[in-house]
C-alpha positions, 0 to 999 in steps of 0.5 A, a space after each residue: 465364818 471359819 475359825 482359825 486354828 491359831 489364836 493370837 498368842 501363837 500368831 504374835 509369837 511367830 511374828 516375834 520369832 521372825 523379828 528376832 532373826 529367824 528366817 521366814 521360810 523356816 518358821 512357816 515350814 515349822 508351823 505348816 502355814 503358807 507364806 501368804 498366811 504369814 504376811 497376812 498375819 504380819 499386816 494384821 498383827 504386826 507390832 501388837 502385843 497379845 493384849 492388843 490383839 485380844 482387844 482387837 478381836 473383842 472390838 471386831 465381835 462387838 462391831 459385828 453384833 452392832 451391825 446386825 442390830 442396825 440391819 435388824 432395826 432398819 428392816 423394822 423401820 422400813 416395814 413400819 413405814 410401808 404399813 403407815 404409808 398404805 391408805 386405809 
C-alpha cells in the first residue's frame, strides 16, 4: 500500500488552520493537495489530536496483522480438515 507523504502532524495542523479561520482553498493550494484529499483528511482526522491519530494508526496496523494471522490459521485449519476427511 502506498504511504502518504504527509504524517499525522501536518495533517492535523492543516485541519486546525482551517478551523482557526483560514480558507480551505488557500490552505490546499499552499500544500499542493486536492480538495478531495483535504475533506478525506477531515473525515478521518477531524477533531483529533496528534496522539489520538498515532493511536489510530497503531490500532490499524495491529488490526491488519491480526487479520493476516486469522486468514493464515483458517487456511491451515481447512487444509487439516481436508487431510482428515480423506479415506485411508
